C-alpha positions in Angstrom: 153.1 141.5 132.0 154.6 144.4 133.9 157.5 144.0 136.4 155.0 144.7 139.3 152.6 141.9 138.2 155.5 139.5 137.9 156.6 140.4 141.4 153.1 139.8 142.7 153.0 136.3 141.2 156.5 135.4 142.4 155.9 136.7 145.9 152.6 134.9 146.3 154.1 131.7 145.1 156.9 131.8 147.6 154.5 132.5 150.5 152.0 129.8 149.4 154.8 127.3 149.0 155.9 127.8 152.6 152.6 128.2 154.3 150.9 125.2 152.7 154.0 123.2 153.2 154.0 124.0 156.9 150.5 123.0 157.4 151.2 119.6 155.8 153.9 118.7 158.4 151.5 117.5 161.1 150.5 114.4 159.2 154.1 113.5 158.3 155.2 113.9 161.9 152.2 112.0 163.2 154.1 108.8 164.2 156.9 110.9 165.9 154.3 112.7 167.9 152.5 109.5 168.8 155.8 108.0 170.0 156.3 111.1 172.2 152.7 111.1 173.6 151.3 107.5 173.2 148.4 108.3 175.5 147.2 110.9 173.0 146.3 108.2 170.4 142.5 108.6 170.8 142.7 112.3 169.9 145.7 112.2 167.6 143.8 113.8 164.7 142.3 116.5 166.8 144.9 119.2 165.8 144.0 118.6 162.1 140.3 119.1 162.9 140.9 122.1 165.1 143.3 123.7 162.5 140.9 123.2 159.6 137.9 124.4 161.6 139.9 127.6 162.5 140.6 128.1 158.8 136.9 127.7 158.0 135.9 130.3 160.6 138.6 132.8 159.6 138.0 132.4 155.9 134.3 132.6 156.2 134.0 135.5 158.6 137.3 137.4 158.9 139.1 137.2 155.5 136.6 139.6 153.8 137.1 142.5 156.3 140.8 141.9 156.6 141.4 142.0 152.9 139.7 145.4 152.8 142.1 146.8 155.4 145.3 144.8 154.8 147.3 144.3 151.6 148.4 140.8 150.7 152.0 141.7 151.6 150.9 142.8 155.1 149.0 139.5 155.5 152.1 137.5 154.6 154.0 139.5 157.2 151.4 138.4 159.7 151.8 134.8 158.5 155.5 135.0 159.3 154.6 135.8 162.9 151.9 133.2 163.2 154.1 130.6 161.5 156.9 131.3 164.1 154.4 130.9 167.0 153.0 127.7 165.5 156.3 126.0 165.0 157.8 127.1 168.3 154.7 125.9 170.1 155.0 122.5 168.5 158.8 122.4 169.1 158.5 123.2 172.9 155.1 121.8 173.7 155.1 120.2 177.2 151.9 118.2 176.5 149.7 117.2 173.6 147.1 119.7 174.8 149.4 122.5 173.8 149.7 120.9 170.4 146.0 121.1 169.9 145.8 124.7 171.0 148.8 125.6 168.8 147.0 124.2 165.8 144.7 127.3 166.0 147.7 129.3 164.7 148.3 126.8 162.0 144.7 127.2 160.9 145.1 130.9 160.7 148.1 130.5 158.5 146.1 128.0 156.4 143.4 130.6 155.9 145.4 133.8 155.6 148.5 132.6 153.8 147.4 130.1 151.2 144.9 129.8 148.3 142.6 132.7 148.8 145.3 135.3 149.6 147.4 134.0 146.8 144.6 134.7 144.3 144.0 138.1 146.0 147.6 139.1 145.5 147.4 138.7 141.8 143.8 139.9 141.3 144.8 143.6 140.7 146.8 142.5 137.6 144.1 140.4 135.9 143.8 143.0 133.3 147.4 142.6 132.3 147.2 138.8 132.2 144.3 138.8 129.7 143.5 135.3 128.6 146.4 133.9 130.7 144.6 134.6 133.9 143.7 130.9 134.3 147.3 130.0 133.8 148.5 132.5 136.4 145.9 131.3 139.0 147.0 127.7 138.2 150.7 128.6 138.9 149.8 130.4 142.2 147.7 127.5 143.4 150.2 124.9 142.2 152.9 126.6 144.3 150.9 125.6 147.4 150.7 122.0 146.1 154.5 122.0 145.6 154.9 123.1 149.2 152.7 120.3 150.5 154.6 117.8 148.3 158.1 119.0 149.2 157.4 119.2 152.9 156.1 115.6 152.9 159.8 114.7 153.1 160.2 116.7 156.3 160.7 113.6 158.5 164.2 113.4 157.1 164.9 116.7 159.0 164.7 114.6 162.3 167.7 112.7 161.2 169.5 115.7 159.9 168.8 118.0 162.9 168.8 115.3 165.6 165.3 115.8 167.0 161.7 116.5 166.3 162.1 119.8 168.1 164.9 121.0 165.9 163.0 119.9 162.8 160.1 122.1 163.7 162.5 125.0 164.4 164.0 124.6 160.9 160.6 124.5 159.3 159.6 127.6 161.3 162.7 129.5 160.0 161.8 128.6 156.4 158.2 129.8 156.8 159.3 133.1 158.4 162.0 133.7 155.7 159.6 132.9 152.8 156.8 135.1 154.1 159.3 137.9 154.7 160.5 137.4 151.1 156.9 137.7 149.9 156.5 140.9 151.9 159.4 142.6 150.2 158.8 141.2 146.7 155.0 141.9 146.3 154.5 145.6 145.3 153.4 148.0 147.9 150.5 149.4 145.9 147.9 147.0 144.5 145.6 149.1 142.3 143.6 147.1 139.7 145.0 147.6 136.2 141.7 146.7 134.7 138.5 144.9 135.5 138.9 141.3 136.5 136.1 140.4 134.2 138.7 139.2 131.7 139.4 136.2 134.0 138.6 132.8 132.8 134.9 132.0 133.1 134.0 135.5 134.2 131.0 137.2 132.6 132.1 139.3 129.7 130.5 142.5 131.0 131.3 145.9 132.3 129.1 145.2 135.3 130.9 145.1 138.6 128.7 142.4 140.0 126.9 141.6 143.2 127.9 142.8 146.7 128.5 140.2 149.4 125.1 141.0 150.9 123.3 140.4 147.6 125.3 137.3 146.8 124.3 135.7 150.1 120.6 136.1 149.1 121.1 134.1 145.8 120.5 130.3 145.5 123.8 130.1 143.6 125.9 131.2 146.5 124.6 128.3 148.7 124.6 125.8 145.9 128.4 126.5 145.3 128.9 126.5 149.1 127.5 123.0 149.5 128.8 121.8 146.2 132.4 122.6 147.0 131.9 121.1 150.4 130.7 117.8 149.0 133.4 117.6 146.4 136.1 118.3 149.0 134.7 115.6 151.2 135.3 113.1 148.4 138.8 114.3 147.8 140.0 114.9 151.3 138.2 111.8 152.6 140.0 109.6 150.2 143.4 111.3 151.0 142.8 110.8 154.7 142.0 107.0 154.5 144.0 105.9 151.5 147.4 105.0 153.3 145.6 103.1 156.0 143.4 101.3 153.4 146.5 100.1 151.5 148.2 98.9 154.7 145.1 97.0 155.7 145.2 95.2 152.3 148.8 94.2 153.1 150.8 96.7 151.2 154.1 97.6 152.9 154.1 101.0 154.6 156.7 102.6 152.2 154.6 101.7 149.2 151.4 102.8 150.8 152.8 106.2 151.7 154.2 106.5 148.2 150.7 106.5 146.8 150.0 109.6 148.7 153.2 111.1 147.4 152.2 110.3 143.8 148.9 112.0 144.4 150.6 115.1 145.7 153.2 115.5 142.9 150.9 114.6 140.0 148.3 116.9 141.5 150.6 119.8 140.9 150.5 119.2 137.2 146.7 118.8 137.3 146.4 122.2 138.9 148.6 123.8 136.3 146.8 121.9 133.5 143.5 123.1 134.8 144.6 126.7 134.9 146.0 126.5 131.4 142.9 125.0 129.7 140.1 126.6 131.7 139.6 129.3 129.0 138.9 126.5 126.5 136.8 124.1 128.6 135.1 126.7 130.8 133.9 126.2 134.4 131.6 123.3 133.4 134.5 121.4 131.9 136.6 122.2 135.0 133.9 120.7 137.3 133.8 117.5 135.2 137.6 117.3 135.0 137.8 117.7 138.7 135.2 115.2 139.7 134.9 112.4 137.2 138.4 110.9 137.2 138.5 111.2 141.0 135.2 109.3 141.2 136.6 106.6 139.0 139.7 106.3 141.1 137.7 106.0 144.3 135.5 103.3 142.9 138.5 101.4 141.6 140.2 101.5 144.9 137.1 100.4 146.8 135.8 97.7 144.5 138.6 96.5 142.1 141.9 96.9 144.0 142.4 93.7 146.0 146.0 92.7 145.4 148.6 94.8 147.3 151.4 93.6 145.1 149.8 95.2 142.0 151.6 98.5 142.6 150.9 99.5 138.9 147.1 99.3 139.6 147.4 101.5 142.7 149.5 104.0 140.8 146.8 104.3 138.0 144.1 104.8 140.7 146.2 107.4 142.4 146.9 109.3 139.2 143.1 109.4 138.5 142.4 110.7 142.0 144.7 113.7 141.8 142.1 115.4 139.6 140.5 116.4 142.9 143.2 119.0 143.3 141.3 121.0 140.7 138.6 121.8 143.2 140.7 124.8 144.2 140.8 126.0 140.6 137.0 125.9 140.5 136.6 128.4 143.3 138.3 131.5 141.7 136.8 130.7 138.3 133.1 130.1 139.4 133.1 133.1 141.7 133.3 135.9 139.0 131.1 133.8 136.7 128.2 133.9 139.2 128.8 137.1 141.1 131.0 139.3 139.0 134.1 141.1 140.4 132.7 143.5 142.9 133.6 141.3 145.9 135.4 138.4 144.1 138.2 138.1 146.6 135.8 138.1 149.6 133.5 135.4 148.1 136.4 133.3 146.8 137.9 133.3 150.3 134.8 131.7 151.6 134.9 129.0 149.0 138.6 128.2 148.6 139.5 128.9 152.3 136.4 128.5 154.4 134.4 125.7 152.7 137.4 123.8 151.4 139.2 123.6 154.7 135.9 123.2 156.7 135.2 120.1 154.6 138.7 118.9 155.1 138.2 119.1 158.8 135.3 116.6 158.8 135.9 114.6 155.6 137.8 111.7 157.2 135.2 111.5 160.0 132.3 111.4 157.5 133.8 108.5 155.6 134.7 106.8 158.8 131.0 106.3 159.6 130.7 104.0 156.5 134.1 102.4 156.9 133.4 101.2 160.5 129.7 100.4 160.1 130.2 96.6 159.6 128.7 94.6 162.5 131.7 92.3 162.5 134.0 95.2 163.3 135.9 94.8 160.0 136.8 98.0 158.2 134.7 98.4 155.1 136.7 100.8 152.9 134.6 99.9 149.9 131.6 101.5 151.6 133.6 104.5 152.6 134.9 105.2 149.1 131.4 104.7 147.7 130.1 107.3 150.1 132.9 109.6 148.9 131.8 109.2 145.3 128.2 109.9 146.3 129.3 113.2 147.9 131.3 114.0 144.8 128.5 113.4 142.4 126.1 115.5 144.5 128.7 118.2 144.6 129.0 118.3 140.8 125.2 118.4 140.4 125.0 121.3 142.8 127.7 123.2 141.0 126.0 122.8 137.7 122.7 123.8 139.3 124.4 127.0 140.5 125.3 127.9 136.9 121.8 127.4 135.8 120.7 129.9 138.5 123.4 132.3 137.5 122.4 135.7 139.1 124.7 137.6 136.8 122.6 136.6 133.9 119.6 138.3 135.4 121.6 141.3 136.3 122.8 141.7 132.7 119.3 141.3 131.4 118.0 144.0 133.7 120.9 146.3 132.9 120.2 145.8 129.1 116.5 146.6 129.6 117.4 149.8 131.4 119.4 151.0 128.5 
């Protein structure tokens, strides 16, 4: 690895740590915001939905054109500005309506400054990484998970700084400094050292692959689109409802919240593990590793976990469920496998940014239909978690179907016939 490639990895990790961490602070400050604006309880989750929806729109329609005009370091500089606006708006918001509007800026940071752009920053050096590409992608994506986990302790800033406003200002300062650091660390020139076809799971070919226009016309593109959406609904839906589910069973709030912390921290190792072994298990193995343990964890929570004092059982379930973090590893691996490298970053942005966060915006609401469907009014989390598993299984089947329809296989065959 050259010094420039190392700088690209370090810079993207620093930026992803701060940007993903920033976007996780809304949920940890939820009770503080509810105390400040109790009348906003009916729409308390609206900023999350709006922010994720904005990330979906930006990743699906704006990321591709932006990445052709702006370098990753320039995008992280933009994230410094957007992060400052987001945190200052939250700090000085006179009403909850302003919080909802400000979440648009958070959604932009989520789209521009996290998973897709982190992979984009290191893509020019795939040729240098060789067989370690999967490991590098795992490290970059894990840095975002580390940020989410570390920032989950942000409520302590209220005690340290004296107020919720000061806590947001401190977070804003961290985000700005980290993105500025990424801007100066990542090399100015990002010319590919070699074809990204050496990436894990990519077709071993000298073909560049499909254009975005051609990829949109293939069944595989839409099978992956819906497949990632369904698997994300399973993962994010469980994450959204798990703490409340555990509290309803009678688990004390501290322990219930700790299950979420366990999922976040162990998820970091799953992302790194997935990146390290992807060259050995391939994209099919990665899909199974992402979905099967998570499905088992969901079913155990829904149908076997009835005793809130059995903290060991909840811990085992949580550890199983962290496999869902590997969904983000699937995106940059399956993209070159199916469509080559011609527009890898643009297509990957749609999957890891647009589809993932679009599904995150509606996952909790989708499961909520099943959870609240009991005529007695009792919450039926078993039904909700079962619905999550159904979504996950459908997602895995669709991803496998996309590999069967691999358009790159036909492209190689036609190229071979032409020789």
